[in-house]
C-alpha positions as CSV (number, residue, x, y, z in Angstrom):
1,M,6.1,-10.4,-56.8
2,V,5.3,-14.1,-56.5
3,I,1.8,-15.3,-57.1
4,Y,0.7,-18.8,-56.1
5,Q,-1.8,-20.4,-58.5
6,P,-3.7,-23.7,-58.7
7,L,-2.0,-26.6,-60.5
8,S,-5.0,-27.0,-62.7
9,G,-8.0,-24.8,-63.5
10,Y,-8.0,-21.1,-64.2
11,C,-4.9,-19.0,-63.9
12,F,-4.4,-15.3,-64.6
13,N,-3.3,-14.2,-68.0
14,S,-2.0,-11.2,-69.9
15,D,-5.5,-9.5,-69.8
16,T,-5.1,-8.8,-66.1
17,I,-1.6,-7.5,-66.5
18,F,-2.7,-5.2,-69.3
19,L,-5.6,-4.0,-67.2
20,Y,-3.2,-3.3,-64.3
21,D,-1.2,-1.1,-66.7
22,F,-4.3,0.7,-67.9
23,I,-5.5,1.3,-64.3
24,S,-2.0,2.7,-63.4
25,R,-2.8,5.7,-65.7
26,F,-5.4,6.9,-63.2
27,N,-3.6,6.6,-59.9
28,P,-6.3,4.8,-57.9
29,S,-6.4,5.9,-54.3
30,G,-8.7,5.7,-51.3
31,E,-11.0,2.7,-51.0
32,V,-10.5,0.3,-54.0
33,L,-12.5,-2.9,-54.6
34,D,-11.3,-5.7,-57.0
35,V,-14.3,-7.8,-58.1
36,G,-13.5,-11.4,-59.1
37,T,-10.0,-11.3,-57.7
38,G,-9.1,-14.9,-58.3
39,T,-5.7,-15.4,-56.8
40,G,-5.6,-11.7,-55.9
41,I,-3.1,-10.6,-58.5
42,L,-4.8,-7.3,-59.6
43,A,-5.6,-6.3,-56.0
44,L,-2.0,-7.0,-54.9
45,L,-0.5,-5.0,-57.8
46,I,-2.6,-2.0,-56.9
47,K,-1.8,-2.4,-53.2
48,R,1.9,-2.6,-54.0
49,D,2.0,0.4,-56.4
50,F,-0.5,2.9,-55.1
51,D,-1.6,4.6,-51.9
52,A,-4.9,2.7,-51.6
53,D,-6.9,0.6,-49.1
54,V,-7.6,-2.4,-51.3
55,S,-10.3,-5.0,-50.8
56,A,-11.3,-7.9,-53.0
57,V,-14.3,-10.1,-53.8
58,E,-14.2,-13.7,-54.9
59,M,-17.0,-16.3,-55.1
60,Q,-14.9,-19.4,-55.6
61,E,-13.7,-20.8,-52.3
62,E,-10.5,-22.3,-53.7
63,F,-9.5,-19.0,-55.2
64,V,-10.1,-17.3,-51.8
65,K,-7.6,-19.6,-50.2
66,Y,-5.0,-18.7,-52.8
67,A,-5.8,-15.0,-52.5
68,K,-5.3,-15.1,-48.8
69,I,-2.0,-16.9,-49.1
70,N,-0.8,-14.4,-51.7
71,S,-1.9,-11.5,-49.5
72,Q,0.0,-12.9,-46.6
73,A,3.1,-13.6,-48.7
74,Q,3.2,-10.0,-49.8
75,N,2.2,-8.7,-46.3
76,A,-0.5,-6.8,-48.1
77,G,-3.4,-7.1,-45.6
78,L,-6.1,-7.4,-48.2
79,H,-9.6,-7.7,-47.0
80,I,-11.2,-10.5,-49.0
81,Y,-15.0,-10.9,-49.2
82,F,-16.1,-14.4,-50.0
83,G,-19.4,-14.7,-51.9
84,N,-21.4,-13.6,-54.9
85,F,-20.7,-9.9,-55.6
86,L,-24.2,-9.3,-56.7
87,H,-25.6,-10.4,-53.4
88,L,-23.0,-9.2,-50.9
89,I,-23.8,-6.3,-48.6
90,F,-20.8,-3.9,-48.1
91,D,-20.3,-1.8,-45.0
92,K,-18.8,1.1,-47.0
93,K,-18.6,2.8,-50.4
94,F,-15.6,2.7,-52.7
95,D,-13.7,5.3,-54.6
96,F,-12.7,2.8,-57.3
97,V,-14.0,-0.6,-58.4
98,V,-11.7,-2.6,-60.7
99,S,-12.3,-5.9,-62.4
100,N,-11.3,-8.4,-65.0
101,P,-14.8,-10.0,-65.0
102,P,-16.1,-13.1,-66.9
103,F,-17.2,-11.9,-70.3
104,Y,-17.5,-15.0,-72.6
105,H,-21.0,-14.8,-74.0
106,K,-23.5,-17.7,-74.2
107,D,-22.5,-18.8,-77.7
108,V,-18.9,-19.8,-76.9
109,I,-17.9,-23.4,-76.1
110,R,-18.1,-23.8,-72.3
111,S,-15.3,-25.4,-70.3
112,T,-16.0,-28.6,-68.5
113,N,-13.8,-27.4,-65.7
114,K,-16.1,-25.6,-63.2
115,M,-13.4,-23.2,-62.0
116,V,-12.5,-22.2,-65.5
117,D,-16.2,-21.9,-66.5
118,M,-17.0,-19.6,-63.6
119,A,-14.0,-17.4,-64.2
120,R,-14.8,-16.9,-67.9
121,Y,-18.6,-17.2,-68.6
122,S,-20.6,-14.0,-68.3
123,G,-23.7,-15.8,-67.1
124,Y,-22.1,-15.9,-63.6
125,L,-21.9,-12.1,-63.6
126,P,-24.2,-10.6,-66.2
127,L,-22.9,-7.2,-67.4
128,E,-25.9,-5.1,-66.6
129,E,-26.4,-6.6,-63.2
130,F,-22.7,-6.1,-62.6
131,I,-22.8,-2.4,-63.5
132,K,-26.0,-1.8,-61.5
133,K,-24.3,-3.3,-58.4
134,V,-21.1,-1.3,-59.0
135,N,-23.2,1.9,-59.2
136,S,-24.7,1.1,-55.8
137,I,-21.4,0.8,-54.0
138,L,-19.4,3.6,-55.6
139,K,-19.0,7.0,-54.1
140,P,-20.2,10.0,-56.1
141,R,-17.8,10.6,-59.0
142,G,-16.3,7.2,-58.3
143,G,-14.3,5.4,-61.0
144,F,-15.0,2.0,-62.5
145,L,-12.1,0.4,-64.4
146,F,-12.5,-3.0,-66.1
147,C,-11.8,-5.0,-69.3
148,Y,-14.3,-6.7,-71.5
149,D,-14.8,-8.4,-74.9
150,A,-14.2,-5.6,-77.5
151,K,-17.1,-6.9,-79.7
152,Q,-19.5,-6.0,-77.0
153,I,-18.6,-2.3,-76.8
154,Q,-22.1,-1.1,-77.7
155,L,-23.6,-3.2,-74.9
156,I,-21.0,-1.9,-72.5
157,A,-21.7,1.8,-73.4
158,S,-25.4,1.5,-73.3
159,S,-25.4,-0.4,-70.0
160,L,-23.1,2.1,-68.4
161,E,-25.2,5.0,-69.6
162,R,-28.3,3.4,-68.1
163,Y,-26.7,3.6,-64.6
164,K,-25.3,7.1,-65.0
165,F,-21.8,6.3,-66.0
166,K,-19.8,7.8,-68.8
167,I,-16.8,6.2,-70.5
168,E,-14.0,8.8,-70.0
169,Y,-11.2,6.6,-71.5
170,Q,-11.1,3.4,-73.5
171,R,-8.2,1.4,-75.0
172,F,-8.5,-1.4,-77.4
173,I,-6.1,-4.4,-77.3
174,H,-5.2,-6.1,-80.6
175,P,-3.4,-9.5,-80.7
176,K,-1.6,-8.3,-83.8
177,K,-1.6,-5.1,-85.9
178,E,-3.6,-6.7,-88.7
179,K,-6.1,-8.4,-86.3
180,E,-9.3,-6.8,-84.9
181,A,-9.4,-5.8,-81.3
182,S,-10.1,-8.7,-78.9
183,L,-10.3,-6.7,-75.6
184,V,-11.2,-3.2,-74.5
185,M,-10.1,-1.5,-71.3
186,I,-12.7,0.9,-69.9
187,Y,-12.5,3.8,-67.4
188,A,-16.0,4.9,-66.6
189,K,-16.9,7.6,-64.1
190,K,-20.1,7.9,-62.1
191,G,-21.9,11.1,-62.8
192,S,-19.4,12.2,-65.4
193,K,-20.3,14.6,-68.3
194,S,-16.9,14.2,-70.1
195,L,-16.6,13.0,-73.7
196,C,-14.8,9.7,-74.3
197,K,-11.1,9.6,-75.1
198,T,-9.8,6.7,-77.1
199,L,-6.1,5.9,-76.3
200,P,-3.7,4.5,-78.9
201,P,-4.2,0.7,-79.2
202,L,-2.0,-1.8,-77.6
203,I,-0.6,-4.4,-80.1
204,V,0.3,-7.5,-78.1
205,F,2.5,-9.3,-80.7
206,E,4.8,-8.0,-83.4
207,N,7.0,-10.1,-85.7
208,G,6.1,-13.3,-83.9
209,R,7.0,-12.1,-80.4
210,Y,5.7,-9.8,-77.7
211,S,5.8,-6.1,-78.7
212,K,8.1,-3.8,-76.9
213,E,5.2,-2.2,-75.1
214,S,3.9,-5.6,-74.0
215,E,7.3,-6.5,-72.7
216,K,7.5,-3.2,-70.9
217,I,4.2,-3.8,-69.2
218,F,5.2,-7.3,-68.1
219,K,8.4,-5.9,-66.7
220,K,6.6,-3.2,-64.8
221,A,4.2,-5.8,-63.2
222,G,7.1,-8.0,-62.3
223,V,4.9,-11.0,-61.5
224,H,6.3,-14.5,-61.1
225,S,3.7,-17.4,-61.1
226,I,4.1,-20.5,-59.1
227,K,1.6,-23.3,-59.6
228,C,0.9,-25.4,-56.5
229,K,-1.7,-27.2,-54.5
230,I,-2.8,-26.0,-51.1
């Protein structure tokens, strides 16, 4: 699958590909919404691989243009909402909400590139407001799948609990075996009473190269990026 991306600014990275692999475990179906779709990669992978009616939300106009072109190139027919997710009014409820949201906290060095800053900095989509909005648009027993900074796991769990979600599955991503987790993948379910299951960690690099599991995930995604200006 070919994905067109901006020449400069924010481009998708391995986080989104690993999230796609995590989401694949749960066979998303029905109405699916991708929040902060960027160039549309996550929404398009789900549309390609699962029997789902996929929509996407993006607040940056330039990204919307790329997402529409990528949707047309894949003949995917994505419905793309343009605007701030927190303020949009949706005409339906969803079975699944998926997202690779901005999660850099206030103490990190901010990018001077506006596109990059909006895609990374959590101030544009505060976690608790994000979860509250997701709760309002999910169907009963709906699933919420996303990735976030692993260091903020306590905040993630408490915020989800406040809005009647339970984490059913989580998976931590480690750059190397000896390094602490940098990312966590979350599957939370609305109204769930299940206990949390922690899946084996994903180690991204081994012996100076991508691990076998990482390479397998990239191969499954099968994405080829082309940077261009539109």
